[in-house]
All heavy atoms as a GROMACS GRO file, in nm:
protein
  623
    1MET      N    1   1.908   0.415   0.831
    1MET     CA    2   1.813   0.528   0.822
    1MET      C    3   1.676   0.473   0.863
    1MET      O    4   1.620   0.374   0.811
    1MET     CB    5   1.804   0.577   0.684
    1MET     CG    6   1.721   0.704   0.664
    1MET     SD    7   1.731   0.763   0.504
    1MET     CE    8   1.787   0.936   0.538
    2GLU      N    9   1.613   0.542   0.954
    2GLU     CA   10   1.488   0.494   1.020
    2GLU      C   11   1.368   0.480   0.925
    2GLU      O   12   1.306   0.385   0.911
    2GLU     CB   13   1.447   0.587   1.136
    2GLU     CG   14   1.537   0.568   1.260
    2GLU     CD   15   1.496   0.653   1.369
    2GLU    OE1   16   1.377   0.702   1.376
    2GLU    OE2   17   1.580   0.694   1.453
    3ASN      N   18   1.358   0.595   0.853
    3ASN     CA   19   1.232   0.603   0.761
    3ASN      C   20   1.263   0.564   0.619
    3ASN      O   21   1.218   0.633   0.520
    3ASN     CB   22   1.168   0.738   0.769
    3ASN     CG   23   1.076   0.753   0.891
    3ASN    OD1   24   1.046   0.649   0.959
    3ASN    ND2   25   1.050   0.873   0.931
    4GLN      N   26   1.344   0.461   0.599
    4GLN     CA   27   1.392   0.414   0.467
    4GLN      C   28   1.307   0.288   0.428
    4GLN      O   29   1.301   0.199   0.514
    4GLN     CB   30   1.534   0.388   0.461
    4GLN     CG   31   1.587   0.353   0.331
    4GLN     CD   32   1.732   0.352   0.325
    4GLN    OE1   33   1.802   0.454   0.329
    4GLN    NE2   34   1.795   0.228   0.319
    5VAL      N   35   1.255   0.290   0.313
    5VAL     CA   36   1.180   0.173   0.268
    5VAL      C   37   1.249   0.123   0.140
    5VAL      O   38   1.264   0.199   0.046
    5VAL     CB   39   1.030   0.202   0.236
    5VAL    CG1   40   0.959   0.093   0.178
    5VAL    CG2   41   0.962   0.250   0.364
    6ASP      N   42   1.287  -0.006   0.144
    6ASP     CA   43   1.346  -0.065   0.023
    6ASP      C   44   1.246  -0.146  -0.050
    6ASP      O   45   1.191  -0.248   0.003
    6ASP     CB   46   1.470  -0.156   0.063
    6ASP     CG   47   1.540  -0.213  -0.055
    6ASP    OD1   48   1.494  -0.208  -0.162
    6ASP    OD2   49   1.649  -0.272  -0.028
    7LEU      N   50   1.212  -0.102  -0.173
    7LEU     CA   51   1.106  -0.173  -0.246
    7LEU      C   52   1.138  -0.317  -0.292
    7LEU      O   53   1.061  -0.386  -0.336
    7LEU     CB   54   1.071  -0.090  -0.376
    7LEU     CG   55   1.020   0.053  -0.339
    7LEU    CD1   56   0.977   0.124  -0.468
    7LEU    CD2   57   0.905   0.048  -0.239
    8ASN      N   58   1.272  -0.351  -0.287
    8ASN     CA   59   1.313  -0.483  -0.315
    8ASN      C   60   1.314  -0.582  -0.199
    8ASN      O   61   1.352  -0.692  -0.214
    8ASN     CB   62   1.453  -0.476  -0.380
    8ASN     CG   63   1.450  -0.403  -0.515
    8ASN    OD1   64   1.363  -0.433  -0.592
    8ASN    ND2   65   1.533  -0.308  -0.529
    9ARG      N   66   1.271  -0.535  -0.084
    9ARG     CA   67   1.268  -0.626   0.036
    9ARG      C   68   1.130  -0.688   0.040
    9ARG      O   69   1.029  -0.629   0.005
    9ARG     CB   70   1.293  -0.546   0.168
    9ARG     CG   71   1.438  -0.514   0.188
    9ARG     CD   72   1.461  -0.420   0.312
    9ARG     NE   73   1.415  -0.502   0.428
    9ARG     CZ   74   1.376  -0.434   0.542
    9ARG    NH1   75   1.381  -0.304   0.548
    9ARG    NH2   76   1.341  -0.509   0.650
   10PRO      N   77   1.116  -0.808   0.093
   10PRO     CA   78   0.982  -0.866   0.116
   10PRO      C   79   0.898  -0.783   0.204
   10PRO      O   80   0.942  -0.707   0.294
   10PRO     CB   81   1.015  -1.000   0.190
   10PRO     CG   82   1.154  -1.032   0.138
   10PRO     CD   83   1.224  -0.903   0.136
   11VAL      N   84   0.766  -0.777   0.167
   11VAL     CA   85   0.669  -0.698   0.236
   11VAL      C   86   0.672  -0.721   0.388
   11VAL      O   87   0.670  -0.626   0.463
   11VAL     CB   88   0.532  -0.728   0.180
   11VAL    CG1   89   0.423  -0.649   0.260
   11VAL    CG2   90   0.518  -0.684   0.032
   12LYS      N   91   0.686  -0.844   0.428
   12LYS     CA   92   0.694  -0.876   0.570
   12LYS      C   93   0.803  -0.809   0.642
   12LYS      O   94   0.792  -0.755   0.747
   12LYS     CB   95   0.689  -1.025   0.594
   12LYS     CG   96   0.688  -1.054   0.748
   12LYS     CD   97   0.683  -1.202   0.774
   12LYS     CE   98   0.684  -1.240   0.918
   12LYS     NZ   99   0.761  -1.155   1.009
   13GLN      N  100   0.920  -0.804   0.577
   13GLN     CA  101   1.041  -0.737   0.636
   13GLN      C  102   1.015  -0.585   0.654
   13GLN      O  103   1.045  -0.525   0.748
   13GLN     CB  104   1.162  -0.759   0.553
   13GLN     CG  105   1.224  -0.891   0.565
   13GLN     CD  106   1.350  -0.906   0.484
   13GLN    OE1  107   1.410  -0.805   0.432
   13GLN    NE2  108   1.402  -1.027   0.462
   14VAL      N  109   0.951  -0.531   0.546
   14VAL     CA  110   0.923  -0.381   0.550
   14VAL      C  111   0.825  -0.350   0.666
   14VAL      O  112   0.842  -0.260   0.739
   14VAL     CB  113   0.865  -0.339   0.416
   14VAL    CG1  114   0.817  -0.200   0.430
   14VAL    CG2  115   0.972  -0.348   0.311
   15LEU      N  116   0.727  -0.437   0.677
   15LEU     CA  117   0.614  -0.415   0.778
   15LEU      C  118   0.671  -0.451   0.919
   15LEU      O  119   0.632  -0.387   1.021
   15LEU     CB  120   0.498  -0.498   0.754
   15LEU     CG  121   0.411  -0.441   0.633
   15LEU    CD1  122   0.295  -0.540   0.602
   15LEU    CD2  123   0.365  -0.306   0.655
   16ASP      N  124   0.766  -0.538   0.929
   16ASP     CA  125   0.832  -0.565   1.060
   16ASP      C  126   0.911  -0.438   1.100
   16ASP      O  127   0.914  -0.404   1.226
   16ASP     CB  128   0.926  -0.684   1.056
   16ASP     CG  129   0.857  -0.818   1.050
   16ASP    OD1  130   0.725  -0.821   1.081
   16ASP    OD2  131   0.920  -0.916   1.014
   17SER      N  132   0.967  -0.368   1.009
   17SER     CA  133   1.049  -0.248   1.040
   17SER      C  134   0.955  -0.131   1.060
   17SER      O  135   0.985  -0.036   1.139
   17SER     CB  136   1.150  -0.216   0.936
   17SER     OG  137   1.239  -0.320   0.921
   18HIS      N  138   0.849  -0.128   0.984
   18HIS     CA  139   0.753  -0.012   0.976
   18HIS      C  140   0.608  -0.059   0.982
   18HIS      O  141   0.534  -0.048   0.887
   18HIS     CB  142   0.777   0.072   0.846
   18HIS     CG  143   0.910   0.119   0.831
   18HIS    ND1  144   0.978   0.221   0.904
   18HIS    CD2  145   1.017   0.076   0.748
   18HIS    CE1  146   1.097   0.239   0.868
   18HIS    NE2  147   1.124   0.154   0.771
   19PRO      N  148   0.567  -0.104   1.099
   19PRO     CA  149   0.424  -0.155   1.104
   19PRO      C  150   0.321  -0.052   1.073
   19PRO      O  151   0.214  -0.087   1.034
   19PRO     CB  152   0.414  -0.205   1.252
   19PRO     CG  153   0.528  -0.146   1.325
   19PRO     CD  154   0.640  -0.116   1.224
   20GLU      N  155   0.353   0.071   1.091
   20GLU     CA  156   0.262   0.180   1.061
   20GLU      C  157   0.226   0.192   0.913
   20GLU      O  158   0.129   0.258   0.875
   20GLU     CB  159   0.316   0.312   1.111
   20GLU     CG  160   0.436   0.369   1.036
   20GLU     CD  161   0.570   0.309   1.070
   20GLU    OE1  162   0.576   0.217   1.146
   20GLU    OE2  163   0.664   0.347   1.006
   21LEU      N  164   0.303   0.128   0.827
   21LEU     CA  165   0.278   0.129   0.682
   21LEU      C  166   0.163   0.040   0.642
   21LEU      O  167   0.110   0.058   0.539
   21LEU     CB  168   0.404   0.087   0.606
   21LEU     CG  169   0.517   0.195   0.594
   21LEU    CD1  170   0.637   0.127   0.513
   21LEU    CD2  171   0.466   0.314   0.522
   22LEU      N  172   0.121  -0.056   0.726
   22LEU     CA  173   0.018  -0.147   0.690
   22LEU      C  174  -0.109  -0.074   0.641
   22LEU      O  175  -0.161  -0.107   0.533
   22LEU     CB  176  -0.017  -0.238   0.815
   22LEU     CG  177  -0.125  -0.341   0.778
   22LEU    CD1  178  -0.093  -0.438   0.661
   22LEU    CD2  179  -0.156  -0.419   0.907
   23ASP      N  180  -0.160   0.020   0.713
   23ASP     CA  181  -0.281   0.094   0.669
   23ASP      C  182  -0.256   0.167   0.535
   23ASP      O  183  -0.352   0.167   0.444
   23ASP     CB  184  -0.329   0.193   0.771
   23ASP     CG  185  -0.374   0.124   0.904
   23ASP    OD1  186  -0.416   0.006   0.892
   23ASP    OD2  187  -0.375   0.187   1.008
   24ILE      N  188  -0.142   0.230   0.517
   24ILE     CA  189  -0.117   0.307   0.394
   24ILE      C  190  -0.117   0.200   0.283
   24ILE      O  191  -0.173   0.227   0.172
   24ILE     CB  192   0.024   0.373   0.404
   24ILE    CG1  193   0.016   0.484   0.503
   24ILE    CG2  194   0.060   0.420   0.264
   24ILE    CD1  195   0.145   0.554   0.536
   25LEU      N  196  -0.046   0.080   0.298
   25LEU     CA  197  -0.045  -0.017   0.185
   25LEU      C  198  -0.175  -0.074   0.158
   25LEU      O  199  -0.217  -0.086   0.039
   25LEU     CB  200   0.055  -0.118   0.226
   25LEU     CG  201   0.200  -0.084   0.236
   25LEU    CD1  202   0.292  -0.195   0.285
   25LEU    CD2  203   0.252  -0.033   0.100
   26VAL      N  204  -0.258  -0.107   0.259
   26VAL     CA  205  -0.399  -0.159   0.236
   26VAL      C  206  -0.478  -0.048   0.160
   26VAL      O  207  -0.550  -0.090   0.067
   26VAL     CB  208  -0.461  -0.202   0.366
   26VAL    CG1  209  -0.608  -0.234   0.349
   26VAL    CG2  210  -0.392  -0.323   0.423
   27ASP      N  211  -0.467   0.071   0.204
   27ASP     CA  212  -0.549   0.175   0.136
   27ASP      C  213  -0.500   0.193  -0.014
   27ASP      O  214  -0.587   0.236  -0.102
   27ASP     CB  215  -0.521   0.312   0.204
   27ASP     CG  216  -0.599   0.321   0.337
   27ASP    OD1  217  -0.682   0.230   0.363
   27ASP    OD2  218  -0.567   0.414   0.417
   28LEU      N  219  -0.380   0.166  -0.043
   28LEU     CA  220  -0.326   0.178  -0.177
   28LEU      C  221  -0.372   0.058  -0.271
   28LEU      O  222  -0.366   0.063  -0.385
   28LEU     CB  223  -0.173   0.189  -0.182
   28LEU     CG  224  -0.120   0.315  -0.151
   28LEU    CD1  225   0.033   0.306  -0.138
   28LEU    CD2  226  -0.152   0.422  -0.263
   29GLY      N  227  -0.427  -0.044  -0.209
   29GLY     CA  228  -0.475  -0.165  -0.277
   29GLY      C  229  -0.418  -0.293  -0.236
   29GLY      O  230  -0.444  -0.400  -0.301
   30PHE      N  231  -0.328  -0.299  -0.150
   30PHE     CA  232  -0.261  -0.414  -0.098
   30PHE      C  233  -0.356  -0.491  -0.001
   30PHE      O  234  -0.327  -0.506   0.113
   30PHE     CB  235  -0.132  -0.390  -0.036
   30PHE     CG  236  -0.018  -0.362  -0.126
   30PHE    CD1  237   0.007  -0.225  -0.168
   30PHE    CD2  238   0.077  -0.451  -0.172
   30PHE    CE1  239   0.102  -0.190  -0.253
   30PHE    CE2  240   0.183  -0.413  -0.258
   30PHE     CZ  241   0.193  -0.283  -0.292
   31LYS      N  242  -0.482  -0.512  -0.046
   31LYS     CA  243  -0.588  -0.559   0.045
   31LYS      C  244  -0.550  -0.691   0.117
   31LYS      O  245  -0.584  -0.710   0.223
   31LYS     CB  246  -0.721  -0.578  -0.031
   31LYS     CG  247  -0.769  -0.455  -0.096
   31LYS     CD  248  -0.807  -0.348  -0.009
   31LYS     CE  249  -0.870  -0.230  -0.079
   31LYS     NZ  250  -0.855  -0.103  -0.013
   32PRO      N  251  -0.480  -0.786   0.045
   32PRO     CA  252  -0.449  -0.911   0.119
   32PRO      C  253  -0.366  -0.889   0.244
   32PRO      O  254  -0.367  -0.974   0.336
   32PRO     CB  255  -0.367  -0.992   0.005
   32PRO     CG  256  -0.417  -0.935  -0.126
   32PRO     CD  257  -0.445  -0.791  -0.098
   33LEU      N  258  -0.294  -0.780   0.250
   33LEU     CA  259  -0.209  -0.750   0.368
   33LEU      C  260  -0.292  -0.733   0.492
   33LEU      O  261  -0.245  -0.740   0.605
   33LEU     CB  262  -0.121  -0.635   0.343
   33LEU     CG  263  -0.011  -0.663   0.239
   33LEU    CD1  264   0.074  -0.530   0.224
   33LEU    CD2  265   0.081  -0.777   0.269
   34ALA      N  266  -0.422  -0.712   0.475
   34ALA     CA  267  -0.510  -0.688   0.594
   34ALA      C  268  -0.522  -0.827   0.673
   34ALA      O  269  -0.553  -0.829   0.784
   34ALA     CB  270  -0.646  -0.636   0.550
   35ASN      N  271  -0.495  -0.935   0.604
   35ASN     CA  272  -0.506  -1.070   0.652
   35ASN      C  273  -0.373  -1.105   0.711
   35ASN      O  274  -0.280  -1.122   0.637
   35ASN     CB  275  -0.552  -1.160   0.557
   35ASN     CG  276  -0.563  -1.311   0.600
   35ASN    OD1  277  -0.499  -1.349   0.694
   35ASN    ND2  278  -0.643  -1.391   0.529
   36PRO      N  279  -0.363  -1.124   0.838
   36PRO     CA  280  -0.229  -1.164   0.909
   36PRO      C  281  -0.163  -1.293   0.846
   36PRO      O  282  -0.045  -1.303   0.832
   36PRO     CB  283  -0.263  -1.185   1.054
   36PRO     CG  284  -0.396  -1.105   1.074
   36PRO     CD  285  -0.467  -1.114   0.944
   37ALA      N  286  -0.251  -1.384   0.804
   37ALA     CA  287  -0.198  -1.505   0.745
   37ALA      C  288  -0.126  -1.480   0.610
   37ALA      O  289  -0.026  -1.535   0.576
   37ALA     CB  290  -0.302  -1.611   0.728
   38MET      N  291  -0.186  -1.384   0.536
   38MET     CA  292  -0.122  -1.350   0.406
   38MET      C  293   0.011  -1.273   0.431
   38MET      O  294   0.103  -1.289   0.353
   38MET     CB  295  -0.215  -1.261   0.320
   38MET     CG  296  -0.330  -1.337   0.255
   38MET     SD  297  -0.262  -1.461   0.141
   38MET     CE  298  -0.214  -1.350   0.008
   39ARG      N  299   0.011  -1.183   0.531
   39ARG     CA  300   0.133  -1.120   0.565
   39ARG      C  301   0.246  -1.215   0.591
   39ARG      O  302   0.366  -1.197   0.557
   39ARG     CB  303   0.114  -1.021   0.681
   39ARG     CG  304   0.037  -0.893   0.635
   39ARG     CD  305   0.051  -0.778   0.742
   39ARG     NE  306   0.011  -0.814   0.878
   39ARG     CZ  307  -0.108  -0.810   0.920
   39ARG    NH1  308  -0.208  -0.774   0.842
   39ARG    NH2  309  -0.134  -0.830   1.050
   40GLN      N  310   0.215  -1.326   0.669
   40GLN     CA  311   0.307  -1.420   0.708
   40GLN      C  312   0.351  -1.506   0.593
   40GLN      O  313   0.468  -1.558   0.594
   40GLN     CB  314   0.254  -1.511   0.821
   40GLN     CG  315   0.232  -1.437   0.952
   40GLN     CD  316   0.366  -1.394   1.008
   40GLN    OE1  317   0.474  -1.462   1.002
   40GLN    NE2  318   0.372  -1.273   1.060
   41SER      N  319   0.270  -1.540   0.506
   41SER     CA  320   0.300  -1.638   0.391
   41SER      C  321   0.353  -1.559   0.273
   41SER      O  322   0.473  -1.553   0.255
   41SER     CB  323   0.177  -1.721   0.355
   41SER     OG  324   0.069  -1.642   0.315
   42ALA      N  325   0.270  -1.498   0.199
   42ALA     CA  326   0.302  -1.431   0.072
   42ALA      C  327   0.401  -1.314   0.113
   42ALA      O  328   0.494  -1.277   0.038
   42ALA     CB  329   0.190  -1.381   0.001
   43GLY      N  330   0.378  -1.250   0.227
   43GLY     CA  331   0.462  -1.133   0.260
   43GLY      C  332   0.604  -1.165   0.281
   43GLY      O  333   0.693  -1.072   0.278
   44LYS      N  334   0.643  -1.294   0.302
   44LYS     CA  335   0.777  -1.335   0.323
   44LYS      C  336   0.852  -1.340   0.195
   44LYS      O  337   0.976  -1.338   0.192
   44LYS     CB  338   0.787  -1.472   0.386
   44LYS     CG  339   0.751  -1.464   0.540
   44LYS     CD  340   0.767  -1.602   0.604
   44LYS     CE  341   0.732  -1.594   0.748
   44LYS     NZ  342   0.744  -1.722   0.809
   45VAL      N  343   0.782  -1.352   0.080
   45VAL     CA  344   0.846  -1.372  -0.044
   45VAL      C  345   0.822  -1.266  -0.150
   45VAL      O  346   0.902  -1.242  -0.241
   45VAL     CB  347   0.819  -1.515  -0.115
   45VAL    CG1  348   0.879  -1.627  -0.027
   45VAL    CG2  349   0.667  -1.531  -0.132
   46VAL      N  350   0.705  -1.199  -0.139
   46VAL     CA  351   0.671  -1.095  -0.235
   46VAL      C  352   0.731  -0.958  -0.191
   46VAL      O  353   0.702  -0.916  -0.079
   46VAL     CB  354   0.520  -1.080  -0.245
   46VAL    CG1  355   0.478  -0.970  -0.340
   46VAL    CG2  356   0.460  -1.227  -0.299
   47THR      N  357   0.802  -0.889  -0.280
   47THR     CA  358   0.852  -0.759  -0.250
   47THR      C  359   0.748  -0.651  -0.275
   47THR      O  360   0.650  -0.680  -0.346
   47THR     CB  361   0.977  -0.725  -0.330
   47THR    OG1  362   0.938  -0.715  -0.474
   47THR    CG2  363   1.079  -0.827  -0.319
   48LEU      N  364   0.757  -0.530  -0.222
   48LEU     CA  365   0.673  -0.427  -0.258
   48LEU      C  366   0.664  -0.401  -0.402
   48LEU      O  367   0.559  -0.380  -0.460
   48LEU     CB  368   0.706  -0.294  -0.183
   48LEU     CG  369   0.681  -0.291  -0.034
   48LEU    CD1  370   0.729  -0.172   0.034
   48LEU    CD2  371   0.524  -0.295  -0.014
   49LYS      N  372   0.771  -0.408  -0.467
   49LYS     CA  373   0.781  -0.387  -0.614
   49LYS      C  374   0.696  -0.494  -0.696
   49LYS      O  375   0.617  -0.463  -0.773
   49LYS     CB  376   0.921  -0.383  -0.670
   49LYS     CG  377   0.940  -0.336  -0.809
   49LYS     CD  378   1.081  -0.337  -0.858
   49LYS     CE  379   1.154  -0.218  -0.800
   49LYS     NZ  380   1.283  -0.201  -0.844
   50GLN      N  381   0.714  -0.613  -0.653
   50GLN     CA  382   0.635  -0.731  -0.705
   50GLN      C  383   0.487  -0.711  -0.678
   50GLN      O  384   0.400  -0.740  -0.762
   50GLN     CB  385   0.688  -0.862  -0.664
   50GLN     CG  386   0.832  -0.901  -0.708
   50GLN     CD  387   0.889  -1.017  -0.630
   50GLN    OE1  388   0.855  -1.045  -0.511
   50GLN    NE2  389   0.982  -1.086  -0.699
   51GLY      N  390   0.459  -0.672  -0.551
   51GLY     CA  391   0.329  -0.659  -0.510
   51GLY      C  392   0.256  -0.545  -0.600
   51GLY      O  393   0.135  -0.560  -0.633
   52CYS      N  394   0.324  -0.442  -0.632
   52CYS     CA  395   0.268  -0.336  -0.719
   52CYS      C  396   0.219  -0.407  -0.852
   52CYS      O  397   0.117  -0.365  -0.901
   52CYS     CB  398   0.366  -0.227  -0.740
   52CYS     SG  399   0.380  -0.107  -0.610
   53LYS      N  400   0.304  -0.487  -0.909
   53LYS     CA  401   0.265  -0.548  -1.033
   53LYS      C  402   0.142  -0.640  -1.012
   53LYS      O  403   0.060  -0.642  -1.098
   53LYS     CB  404   0.385  -0.635  -1.085
   53LYS     CG  405   0.498  -0.545  -1.138
   53LYS     CD  406   0.608  -0.634  -1.186
   53LYS     CE  407   0.726  -0.544  -1.243
   53LYS     NZ  408   0.845  -0.629  -1.280
   54LEU      N  409   0.139  -0.706  -0.903
   54LEU     CA  410   0.024  -0.808  -0.877
   54LEU      C  411  -0.108  -0.732  -0.866
   54LEU      O  412  -0.209  -0.787  -0.901
   54LEU     CB  413   0.055  -0.884  -0.750
   54LEU     CG  414   0.167  -0.992  -0.765
   54LEU    CD1  415   0.198  -1.047  -0.620
   54LEU    CD2  416   0.124  -1.100  -0.860
   55ILE      N  417  -0.105  -0.610  -0.809
   55ILE     CA  418  -0.229  -0.531  -0.792
   55ILE      C  419  -0.242  -0.422  -0.893
   55ILE      O  420  -0.337  -0.345  -0.881
   55ILE     CB  421  -0.248  -0.487  -0.649
   55ILE    CG1  422  -0.143  -0.374  -0.616
   55ILE    CG2  423  -0.240  -0.593  -0.546
   55ILE    CD1  424  -0.157  -0.302  -0.488
   56ASN      N  425  -0.166  -0.419  -0.992
   56ASN     CA  426  -0.167  -0.321  -1.100
   56ASN      C  427  -0.157  -0.175  -1.044
   56ASN      O  428  -0.227  -0.087  -1.082
   56ASN     CB  429  -0.295  -0.333  -1.188
   56ASN     CG  430  -0.283  -0.466  -1.264
   56ASN    OD1  431  -0.185  -0.500  -1.321
   56ASN    ND2  432  -0.392  -0.538  -1.265
   57LEU      N  433  -0.074  -0.161  -0.946
   57LEU     CA  434  -0.051  -0.025  -0.886
   57LEU      C  435   0.073   0.035  -0.951
   57LEU      O  436   0.179  -0.034  -0.942
   57LEU     CB  437  -0.037  -0.034  -0.738
   57LEU     CG  438   0.003   0.096  -0.665
   57LEU    CD1  439  -0.125   0.189  -0.666
   57LEU    CD2  440   0.046   0.066  -0.522
   58PRO      N  441   0.065   0.148  -1.010
   58PRO     CA  442   0.189   0.204  -1.062
   58PRO      C  443   0.291   0.228  -0.954
   58PRO      O  444   0.264   0.273  -0.852
   58PRO     CB  445   0.143   0.340  -1.124
   58PRO     CG  446   0.000   0.328  -1.147
   58PRO     CD  447  -0.049   0.235  -1.039
   59LEU      N  448   0.416   0.179  -0.983
   59LEU     CA  449   0.522   0.195  -0.887
   59LEU      C  450   0.543   0.336  -0.840
   59LEU      O  451   0.570   0.362  -0.724
   59LEU     CB  452   0.653   0.137  -0.941
   59LEU     CG  453   0.770   0.115  -0.842
   59LEU    CD1  454   0.737   0.028  -0.733
   59LEU    CD2  455   0.891   0.074  -0.926
   60GLU      N  456   0.530   0.429  -0.934
   60GLU     CA  457   0.540   0.570  -0.900
   60GLU      C  458   0.439   0.607  -0.792
   60GLU      O  459   0.467   0.703  -0.709
   60GLU     CB  460   0.534   0.656  -1.024
   60GLU     CG  461   0.631   0.636  -1.129
   60GLU     CD  462   0.607   0.510  -1.218
   60GLU    OE1  463   0.504   0.447  -1.207
   60GLU    OE2  464   0.702   0.475  -1.285
   61GLN      N  465   0.319   0.560  -0.804
   61GLN     CA  466   0.216   0.597  -0.704
   61GLN      C  467   0.256   0.556  -0.560
   61GLN      O  468   0.245   0.620  -0.468
   61GLN     CB  469   0.084   0.541  -0.742
   61GLN     CG  470  -0.036   0.583  -0.653
   61GLN     CD  471  -0.165   0.527  -0.699
   61GLN    OE1  472  -0.173   0.481  -0.814
   61GLN    NE2  473  -0.265   0.535  -0.615
   62LEU      N  474   0.310   0.435  -0.557
   62LEU     CA  475   0.356   0.378  -0.421
   62LEU      C  476   0.471   0.467  -0.372
   62LEU      O  477   0.475   0.518  -0.253
   62LEU     CB  478   0.404   0.234  -0.430
   62LEU     CG  479   0.469   0.173  -0.302
   62LEU    CD1  480   0.375   0.180  -0.196
   62LEU    CD2  481   0.525   0.042  -0.337
   63ILE      N  482   0.561   0.498  -0.465
   63ILE     CA  483   0.676   0.574  -0.424
   63ILE      C  484   0.636   0.719  -0.374
   63ILE      O  485   0.676   0.767  -0.265
   63ILE     CB  486   0.774   0.591  -0.536
   63ILE    CG1  487   0.847   0.456  -0.563
   63ILE    CG2  488   0.887   0.695  -0.508
   63ILE    CD1  489   0.929   0.450  -0.693
   64ASN      N  490   0.547   0.784  -0.450
   64ASN     CA  491   0.493   0.909  -0.412
   64ASN      C  492   0.429   0.911  -0.277
   64ASN      O  493   0.441   0.995  -0.196
   64ASN     CB  494   0.392   0.968  -0.519
   64ASN     CG  495   0.470   1.001  -0.647
   64ASN    OD1  496   0.591   1.027  -0.654
   64ASN    ND2  497   0.398   1.013  -0.760
   65GLU      N  498   0.345   0.806  -0.262
   65GLU     CA  499   0.270   0.796  -0.130
   65GLU      C  500   0.369   0.783  -0.007
   65GLU      O  501   0.349   0.847   0.096
   65GLU     CB  502   0.169   0.676  -0.131
   65GLU     CG  503   0.079   0.666  -0.008
   65GLU     CD  504  -0.024   0.778  -0.005
   65GLU    OE1  505  -0.059   0.847  -0.105
   65GLU    OE2  506  -0.076   0.798   0.110
   66LEU      N  507   0.464   0.696  -0.028
   66LEU     CA  508   0.567   0.673   0.085
   66LEU      C  509   0.640   0.802   0.104
   66LEU      O  510   0.662   0.844   0.226
   66LEU     CB  511   0.663   0.565   0.049
   66LEU     CG  512   0.598   0.422   0.038
   66LEU    CD1  513   0.703   0.316  -0.014
   66LEU    CD2  514   0.550   0.379   0.182
   67GLN      N  515   0.683   0.876   0.003
   67GLN     CA  516   0.757   0.989   0.017
   67GLN      C  517   0.679   1.110   0.085
   67GLN      O  518   0.714   1.172   0.172
   67GLN     CB  519   0.813   1.040  -0.115
   67GLN     CG  520   0.927   0.951  -0.167
   67GLN     CD  521   0.975   0.995  -0.306
   67GLN    OE1  522   0.901   1.053  -0.381
   67GLN    NE2  523   1.097   0.952  -0.341
   68TRP      N  524   0.544   1.117   0.050
   68TRP     CA  525   0.458   1.210   0.100
   68TRP      C  526   0.434   1.192   0.251
   68TRP      O  527   0.425   1.282   0.335
   68TRP     CB  528   0.319   1.201   0.032
   68TRP     CG  529   0.230   1.312   0.070
   68TRP    CD1  530   0.223   1.435   0.016
   68TRP    CD2  531   0.134   1.309   0.174
   68TRP    NE1  532   0.127   1.515   0.078
   68TRP    CE2  533   0.065   1.435   0.175
   68TRP    CE3  534   0.082   1.219   0.263
   68TRP    CZ2  535  -0.034   1.472   0.264
   68TRP    CZ3  536  -0.014   1.247   0.353
   68TRP    CH2  537  -0.071   1.365   0.353
   69ASN      N  538   0.449   1.055   0.296
   69ASN     CA  539   0.435   1.021   0.432
   69ASN      C  540   0.563   1.021   0.511
   69ASN      O  541   0.581   0.982   0.620
   69ASN     CB  542   0.372   0.882   0.449
   69ASN     CG  543   0.224   0.889   0.431
   69ASN    OD1  544   0.157   0.925   0.528
   69ASN    ND2  545   0.171   0.852   0.315
   70GLY      N  546   0.678   1.077   0.442
   70GLY     CA  547   0.806   1.100   0.513
   70GLY      C  548   0.905   0.998   0.499
   70GLY      O  549   1.005   0.993   0.579
   71TYR      N  550   0.886   0.903   0.404
   71TYR     CA  551   0.980   0.793   0.394
   71TYR      C  552   1.076   0.821   0.271
   71TYR      O  553   1.039   0.869   0.176
   71TYR     CB  554   0.906   0.655   0.367
   71TYR     CG  555   0.822   0.613   0.487
   71TYR    CD1  556   0.698   0.657   0.505
   71TYR    CD2  557   0.887   0.537   0.584
   71TYR    CE1  558   0.630   0.624   0.620
   71TYR    CE2  559   0.809   0.502   0.701
   71TYR     CZ  560   0.684   0.550   0.708
   71TYR     OH  561   0.613   0.510   0.823
   72THR      N  562   1.198   0.775   0.287
   72THR     CA  563   1.296   0.771   0.180
   72THR      C  564   1.286   0.633   0.113
   72THR      O  565   1.288   0.533   0.184
   72THR     CB  566   1.441   0.785   0.239
   72THR    OG1  567   1.441   0.916   0.312
   72THR    CG2  568   1.536   0.784   0.121
   73VAL      N  569   1.271   0.632  -0.017
   73VAL     CA  570   1.242   0.511  -0.092
   73VAL      C  571   1.371   0.476  -0.164
   73VAL      O  572   1.426   0.559  -0.238
   73VAL     CB  573   1.124   0.526  -0.184
   73VAL    CG1  574   1.101   0.400  -0.268
   73VAL    CG2  575   0.997   0.566  -0.109
   74ILE      N  576   1.416   0.352  -0.146
   74ILE     CA  577   1.522   0.298  -0.236
   74ILE      C  578   1.480   0.178  -0.308
   74ILE      O  579   1.372   0.116  -0.272
   74ILE     CB  580   1.653   0.267  -0.146
   74ILE    CG1  581   1.617   0.159  -0.038
   74ILE    CG2  582   1.704   0.391  -0.080
   74ILE    CD1  583   1.744   0.115   0.032
   75GLY      N  584   1.551   0.143  -0.413
   75GLY     CA  585   1.503   0.029  -0.500
   75GLY      C  586   1.384   0.061  -0.589
   75GLY      O  587   1.315  -0.028  -0.635
   76GLY      N  588   1.360   0.188  -0.608
   76GLY     CA  589   1.243   0.231  -0.686
   76GLY      C  590   1.271   0.253  -0.830
   76GLY      O  591   1.183   0.314  -0.894
   77ASP      N  592   1.386   0.212  -0.885
   77ASP     CA  593   1.404   0.228  -1.020
   77ASP      C  594   1.312   0.140  -1.106
   77ASP      O  595   1.313   0.012  -1.090
   77ASP     CB  596   1.553   0.192  -1.059
   77ASP     CG  597   1.584   0.216  -1.202
   77ASP    OD1  598   1.496   0.245  -1.284
   77ASP    OD2  599   1.696   0.195  -1.248
   78VAL      N  600   1.225   0.198  -1.185
   78VAL     CA  601   1.125   0.118  -1.251
   78VAL      C  602   1.184   0.019  -1.343
   78VAL      O  603   1.128  -0.088  -1.377
   78VAL     CB  604   1.035   0.218  -1.331
   78VAL    CG1  605   0.923   0.141  -1.415
   78VAL    CG2  606   0.971   0.320  -1.244
   79ASN      N  607   1.306   0.045  -1.391
   79ASN     CA  608   1.367  -0.046  -1.487
   79ASN      C  609   1.451  -0.163  -1.418
   79ASN      O  610   1.514  -0.240  -1.487
   79ASN     CB  611   1.464   0.031  -1.581
   79ASN     CG  612   1.385   0.136  -1.659
   79ASN    OD1  613   1.284   0.095  -1.707
   79ASN    ND2  614   1.439   0.257  -1.665
   80GLU      N  615   1.446  -0.163  -1.288
   80GLU     CA  616   1.528  -0.271  -1.219
   80GLU      C  617   1.466  -0.409  -1.232
   80GLU      O  618   1.346  -0.422  -1.236
   80GLU     CB  619   1.537  -0.235  -1.070
   80GLU     CG  620   1.643  -0.129  -1.036
   80GLU     CD  621   1.646  -0.103  -0.884
   80GLU    OE1  622   1.606  -0.194  -0.807
   80GLU    OE2  623   1.688   0.009  -0.841
   0.00000   0.00000   0.00000
């Protein structure tokens, strides 16, 4: 599925598949992703779900924003 985002995948993998998400993620508070070096380093190991915890962004807010922008979100179970 083209517009599917898996919250359990590393951020770099998600952005490699959907580079257009970079601005959305930075606007949500993933400010370090604006730095290409951070995308290459931390982005390879930190998942979107882990990133939400790191920046204190409610997972539901990320899911809602992605869905509003036309993405199907998987791996979004808060209890996972």
